[in-house]
C-alpha positions in Angstrom: -109.5 30.4 193.4 -112.3 28.7 194.7 -112.1 26.0 196.5 -115.4 23.9 196.9 -115.4 21.3 199.4 -116.5 17.6 197.9 -117.9 15.0 200.2 -116.3 11.8 198.8 -114.0 10.4 195.8 -113.8 9.0 192.3 -117.2 6.3 192.0 -115.0 3.1 192.6 -115.7 0.7 195.7 -113.8 2.2 198.6 -111.4 -0.4 199.6 -111.2 -1.9 203.2 -109.0 -2.7 205.2 -109.7 -6.5 204.4 -109.3 -6.0 200.6 -106.1 -4.4 201.1 -104.5 -7.6 202.3 -106.2 -10.0 199.7 -104.6 -9.2 197.1 -106.3 -11.9 195.4 -109.5 -10.2 196.0 -108.0 -6.4 195.7 -107.0 -7.4 191.7 -110.5 -9.0 190.7 -112.0 -5.6 192.3 -109.2 -3.9 190.6 -110.2 -6.0 187.1 -114.7 -6.2 187.5 -114.1 -2.5 187.5 -112.1 -1.6 184.8 -114.7 -4.4 183.2 -117.6 -2.3 184.7 -115.8 1.3 182.9 -114.8 -1.0 179.5 -118.7 -1.8 179.2 -119.9 1.8 179.9 -117.7 3.5 177.8 -118.7 0.7 174.6 -122.4 1.8 176.2 -122.0 5.5 175.0 -120.3 5.0 172.4 -123.8 3.2 171.1 -125.3 5.8 172.4 -123.5 8.6 170.2 -123.9 6.8 167.0 -127.8 7.8 167.3 -128.3 9.8 169.5 -128.0 13.0 166.9 -131.1 11.1 164.7 -132.8 9.9 167.6 -132.4 10.6 171.3 -135.6 8.1 172.0 -134.2 5.7 170.7 -130.4 6.3 172.7 -132.0 6.7 176.0 -133.7 3.7 175.6 -130.1 1.5 174.1 -128.5 3.1 177.3 -131.6 2.3 180.1 -131.2 -1.6 178.6 -127.4 -1.7 179.1 -126.9 -0.3 182.1 -130.1 -2.4 183.2 -127.9 -5.0 181.9 -124.7 -4.0 184.2 -127.0 -3.6 187.3 -128.3 -7.2 186.6 -125.3 -9.5 186.0 -122.7 -7.6 186.1 -119.4 -8.1 189.4 -118.9 -4.7 190.1 -122.8 -4.1 189.9 -123.6 -1.6 193.1 -126.1 -3.5 193.6 -125.7 -6.7 196.6 -126.7 -10.1 195.0 -129.8 -10.5 196.7 -131.0 -6.8 194.4 -128.8 -8.1 191.7 -131.2 -11.9 192.2 -135.0 -9.3 191.9 -133.6 -6.9 189.9 -136.0 -6.0 187.6 -134.7 -2.7 186.5 -134.1 1.1 187.6 -136.4 4.2 187.6 -135.9 6.0 185.3 -138.1 8.9 184.5 -140.1 8.8 180.9 -137.7 10.7 178.3 -138.8 14.1 177.5 -136.9 16.5 174.7 -137.3 19.2 176.4 -134.4 18.1 179.3 -131.6 17.8 175.4 -130.1 21.3 175.6 -127.5 22.2 173.1 -124.8 24.2 174.8 -122.3 26.1 174.6 -119.1 26.2 177.2 -119.2 29.5 178.0 -116.0 30.8 180.9 -116.5 30.8 184.3 -113.7 31.7 187.7 -111.2 29.7 188.9 -112.9 27.3 191.1 -111.3 24.3 192.3 -113.1 21.4 194.3 -110.7 18.4 195.7 -112.2 15.2 197.3 -111.3 13.7 200.1 -110.6 10.3 199.5 -110.4 6.9 201.7 -108.4 5.7 198.7 -106.3 8.4 196.7 -105.6 11.5 198.6 -107.3 14.6 197.8 -108.9 14.1 193.2 -108.3 17.9 192.7 -111.4 19.4 190.5 -110.8 22.7 188.2 -114.0 24.5 187.0 -112.5 24.8 183.0 -115.7 26.6 182.6 -119.9 26.8 182.3 -123.2 25.9 180.4 -126.5 27.9 181.0 -129.7 25.4 180.6 -132.4 28.1 179.7 -135.3 28.3 181.8 -132.9 26.2 185.2 -129.9 27.9 185.7 -125.9 27.3 184.7 -124.1 24.0 185.3 -119.8 23.9 185.9 -118.1 22.2 184.0 -115.1 20.0 185.7 -111.9 18.8 184.7 -110.1 15.8 186.7 -106.7 17.3 186.8 -104.7 13.6 188.8 -103.8 10.6 186.1 -106.3 10.5 183.1 -107.9 13.6 183.3 -111.7 14.2 182.1 -114.7 16.1 181.9 -117.3 15.2 185.5 -121.2 17.3 185.1 -122.5 16.2 187.6 -125.8 17.6 188.8 -128.6 17.7 191.4 -132.4 19.6 191.8 -134.8 20.5 194.1 -136.4 17.0 194.4 -132.7 15.0 195.7 -133.1 14.4 198.8 -136.3 14.0 199.4 -139.2 11.2 198.4 -140.0 10.6 195.0 -137.3 12.4 193.7 -134.2 12.0 193.3 -130.3 11.3 194.9 -129.7 13.5 197.5 -126.3 14.0 196.8 -126.7 14.6 193.2 -126.6 12.9 189.5 -124.1 12.4 186.7 -124.4 14.4 183.7 -120.9 14.4 182.0 -117.9 12.1 183.5 -115.4 10.9 180.6 -112.8 9.0 182.6 -115.7 6.3 182.2 -116.6 7.4 178.4 -119.5 8.6 179.9 -120.5 11.5 177.2 -123.2 12.5 174.7 -120.0 14.2 172.6 -121.2 17.1 170.3 -124.4 18.1 168.1 -123.8 18.3 164.6 -122.6 22.6 165.0 -120.3 21.0 167.9 -121.6 22.6 170.8 -122.2 20.2 174.0 -124.8 18.2 174.4 -126.7 18.0 178.8 -129.5 15.1 178.8 -130.9 15.6 181.4 -132.4 12.7 181.0 -129.1 10.8 180.9 -128.3 11.6 184.0 -127.5 9.4 186.7 -126.5 7.8 190.2 -123.9 7.6 191.4 -122.7 4.4 192.6 -122.7 5.7 196.3 -126.7 5.8 196.1 -127.1 1.9 196.4 -124.0 1.2 198.4 -122.1 3.1 200.8 -119.5 1.4 200.4 -118.3 3.1 196.7 -117.2 6.8 197.0 -118.5 9.5 194.6 -117.5 12.9 194.2 -120.9 15.4 195.3 -122.3 17.8 193.0 -121.0 21.2 193.9 -122.9 25.0 194.7 -121.6 25.2 191.5 -124.4 22.1 189.5 -127.2 23.0 191.8 -130.5 23.8 189.9 -133.2 25.0 191.8 -136.3 23.8 190.1 -137.5 20.3 189.7 -135.1 17.4 187.3 -138.6 15.4 187.0 -136.1 13.3 183.7 -133.3 10.7 184.3 -133.1 8.4 187.3 -135.6 8.9 190.2 -133.8 7.9 194.2 -133.3 4.4 194.4 -136.2 1.8 195.7 -135.4 0.3 199.2 -135.0 -3.3 197.8 -131.6 -2.2 195.2 -130.4 -0.2 198.2 -127.2 -1.3 200.6 -127.9 -1.6 204.4 -124.4 -0.9 205.3 
């Protein structure tokens, strides 16, 4: 079994010492994150209800929901000043060429251990892979701790470059938050790169998140999905 290390953890706020000693504040943070997850899951449920018939409309609804969360929610990774001036995330125009309906293929056993500041080492196991025609393959990772879930990040050739994508990669599926597009009409897995989104740590380093391992790194540029955040949206501390 191959061990592929990752830098950070689940896309949740890092508990600082101050938060750990302020029970009320810590509880409020947990409740806010719980509500963020609930609303994220509800958004994806709406998206799935229309995506088979109209992926473009589904993605537009997803963008509106995500913008609303970033602008108004207390668990937003944006700081208060950024929320006040926020006008929307930068998301590329929808391109149907980057939507795939794929079979899950066998892959060698692999393990991804993510060291965290709050939850110890979070384990993922590779359970398969998907082949994206003309782009390459992506590993499918199962969270092997309480709650489970399927996790599919992606990093492309423009990661970390000006005008490109976030250097640590983006997320496609994260089912522990309900972030998945469901199956196609014939039961295959839907991988739509137009829904690639930045983890919260792209906006604020106080958040931690697993980054894309080598299995989920593509040699091609992906010109769709959320782009690298502008400087005005990124916390400086």
